[in-house]
C-alpha positions in Angstrom: 96.3 57.0 97.6 93.5 59.2 98.5 90.5 58.9 96.3 91.4 61.5 93.4 94.6 59.7 92.9 92.9 56.2 92.5 91.3 57.4 89.6 94.9 58.3 88.1 95.9 55.8 85.0 99.9 57.3 84.8 101.6 55.0 83.4 99.3 52.6 82.4 99.0 50.8 78.9 95.5 50.5 77.5 94.2 49.1 74.3 91.0 50.4 72.7 89.9 48.2 69.8 87.9 50.2 66.9 88.8 53.3 68.7 89.8 55.3 64.9 86.5 57.2 65.1 83.2 57.4 67.2 82.8 56.1 70.9 86.4 54.0 71.0 87.8 57.3 70.0 86.2 59.4 73.4 87.3 56.7 75.3 90.9 57.3 73.9 91.1 60.5 74.4 89.5 60.2 78.0 92.0 57.6 79.2 94.8 59.5 77.5 93.5 62.6 79.3 93.5 60.4 82.7 97.4 59.5 82.0 97.5 56.4 79.9 99.5 55.4 77.1 96.7 54.3 74.6 96.8 52.2 71.7 94.5 53.4 68.9 93.4 50.2 66.9 91.3 50.0 63.5 91.9 48.0 60.5 92.3 50.9 58.2 96.0 52.1 58.7 95.3 55.6 57.2 92.3 55.9 60.1 94.1 54.9 62.8 97.0 57.1 62.1 94.8 59.9 61.7 93.1 59.3 64.8 96.4 58.8 66.8 98.2 62.1 65.1 94.7 63.5 66.8 95.3 63.0 69.8 99.1 63.2 69.9 98.1 66.7 68.9 96.7 66.9 72.5 99.9 66.2 74.3 98.2 62.4 74.8 100.4 59.5 74.8 99.4 57.1 71.9 100.7 54.3 69.5 98.5 52.6 67.0 98.0 49.1 66.1 96.5 48.0 63.1 94.9 44.4 63.1 91.5 42.9 62.8 89.7 41.9 65.9 87.6 39.2 64.3 90.5 37.2 63.5 91.9 35.3 66.1 95.4 34.8 65.0 95.7 38.4 64.0 94.9 39.5 67.6 97.4 37.5 69.0 100.2 38.6 66.7 99.1 42.0 67.5 99.2 41.5 71.6 102.5 39.7 71.2 103.8 42.9 69.3 102.5 45.2 71.8 103.8 43.7 74.8 107.3 42.9 73.1 107.6 46.6 71.9 105.6 48.9 74.1 105.0 47.5 77.5 102.7 45.3 79.3 99.1 46.0 78.8 97.2 46.8 82.2 93.8 48.0 80.6 91.6 46.6 77.3 88.8 48.3 76.3 86.8 45.8 73.9 84.7 48.7 71.7 84.7 46.9 68.1 81.5 47.0 66.8 79.0 47.2 64.0 75.1 47.5 63.1 73.3 45.8 60.5 69.8 46.9 60.5 66.5 45.1 59.2 63.3 42.7 59.8 64.6 39.6 61.3 62.7 37.4 58.9 64.4 38.9 55.7 67.9 39.5 57.6 70.5 38.0 55.5 72.8 34.8 57.0 75.6 36.3 56.0 74.9 39.5 57.6 74.1 37.7 61.0 77.8 35.9 60.9 79.5 39.5 60.2 78.1 41.1 62.9 78.2 38.3 65.6 82.1 37.9 64.9 82.6 41.6 65.4 80.5 42.4 68.0 80.7 39.1 70.0 83.8 36.7 68.7 86.1 39.6 68.7 85.3 40.4 72.6 86.2 36.5 73.3 89.6 36.3 70.7 90.7 40.1 72.2 89.8 39.6 75.7 90.8 36.1 76.3 94.5 37.2 74.6 95.0 39.7 77.1 93.4 38.1 79.9 96.7 34.8 79.3 98.9 38.1 79.4 97.4 39.7 82.5 96.8 36.2 84.8 100.4 35.4 85.7 100.8 39.2 86.3 97.7 39.2 88.7 96.1 42.0 87.7 94.7 44.0 84.9 91.2 45.6 84.0 88.9 45.1 80.9 86.0 46.7 79.7 83.7 45.3 77.2 81.5 47.9 75.5 77.4 46.6 75.9 74.7 48.5 74.8 71.4 49.2 76.7 70.3 46.9 73.9 71.8 44.7 76.1 68.8 44.9 77.8 66.1 46.3 75.8 65.2 45.7 72.2 63.9 47.9 69.2 62.4 46.7 65.8 64.5 46.0 63.1 68.1 45.2 65.3 67.3 41.7 66.5 70.5 40.2 66.0 72.4 43.3 67.4 69.7 42.9 70.5 71.3 39.0 70.8 75.0 40.0 70.1 74.9 42.6 72.9 72.8 40.8 75.3 75.8 37.9 74.5 78.5 40.4 75.5 76.8 41.6 78.9 76.6 37.6 79.8 80.1 37.2 78.7 81.1 40.0 80.7 79.8 38.4 83.8 81.6 35.1 82.7 85.0 36.5 82.2 85.0 38.4 85.7 84.0 34.9 87.6 86.7 33.0 86.1 89.4 35.8 86.2 88.6 37.4 88.8 90.6 34.8 91.1 93.6 35.9 88.9 93.3 40.1 90.0 91.6 41.0 86.7 88.5 43.1 87.1 85.9 42.3 84.2 83.1 45.1 83.5 80.7 46.4 80.9 80.3 49.7 79.6 76.4 50.6 78.4 76.0 53.3 76.2 72.6 54.4 75.5 71.8 56.6 72.3 74.6 59.0 71.5 75.7 60.7 68.2 78.2 58.7 66.4 78.6 57.6 62.9 76.7 54.7 63.6 73.1 56.1 65.0 73.8 59.6 62.0 70.8 58.4 60.2 68.6 58.1 63.5 70.2 61.7 64.5 68.8 62.8 61.2 65.5 61.5 61.4 63.6 64.2 63.7 60.7 61.6 64.3 63.1 59.4 66.1 65.0 61.6 67.4 61.8 63.5 69.0 60.9 60.4 70.2 64.2 59.3 71.5 64.5 62.8 73.5 60.9 62.2 75.3 61.9 58.8 76.1 65.4 59.8 78.1 64.6 61.5 81.6 67.8 63.5 80.7 66.0 64.9 77.6 69.0 64.5 74.9 70.8 62.5 72.8 74.2 61.5 74.5 77.7 63.1 73.6 80.6 60.6 73.5 82.4 63.1 76.1 79.9 62.0 78.2 81.5 58.2 78.1 84.4 59.2 79.6 84.6 59.8 83.0 82.5 56.0 83.2 85.7 54.8 81.6 88.1 55.8 83.5 86.2 54.8 86.9 86.1 51.2 85.5 89.7 51.4 84.0 91.0 52.6 87.4 91.8 51.8 90.6 88.6 53.3 92.0 86.8 50.6 90.8 88.9 47.9 92.3 85.9 45.9 94.1 83.8 46.2 91.4 83.4 43.3 89.1 81.1 41.9 86.5 79.1 44.8 86.7 77.7 46.7 83.9 77.5 50.4 83.6 75.0 51.7 82.0 75.6 55.6 80.6 72.3 56.1 79.2 70.9 59.0 80.5 68.1 56.7 82.4 66.7 55.1 79.5 67.1 51.8 81.2 65.3 52.9 84.0 61.8 53.9 82.4 59.1 52.4 80.5 
């Protein structure tokens, strides 16, 4: 196998959670372009169907799986159906996530639990369920979507920072426990990207100016910037990379 061939994902089945829009959709497209059969996931069937149709129109091999990543029973049922009806999962990207902003001293307990279920519990539920399928087969790739907030804080997002810091350490723990079974578990850490989640910040001239000045690459990230890194971590090219967090942030984590 040549170096370039090691990046190919031909014939591999990949589940990307929360992939009907934003970063997840971009990652589904990237893996599909590298040859993978991608499964688009979300909680809303209409959004999942629309995203899948868009990718299929581009000539990519796409299936759909509508389930709630925050409910362990739903996750188990969906993963079993995927493996029974489509094929064995070889790649998982835990991308589903959300943001609820607010000063920590005013934060609502129910918002804390909602955010943690979506950002952290889902990584545990889906990661463990898929790993249980991968372990007997002796191989697999799991990528957890972290964030620059896995390393750095900002005012008004302490719970989000806590959740993404936890995902970083859960990624390392998964790699330690599952590496012996031939599974690579790594994290992908986006910086600030132009997505629906960040639209208010993108539209704020003061914040945008601060961010661009703070980022060595001097721009916001485009979701397409994540594709190459995701394909690398999902492919044989990263076969000896385990427990690593790859930050794709334009250099934000490199500077004060």
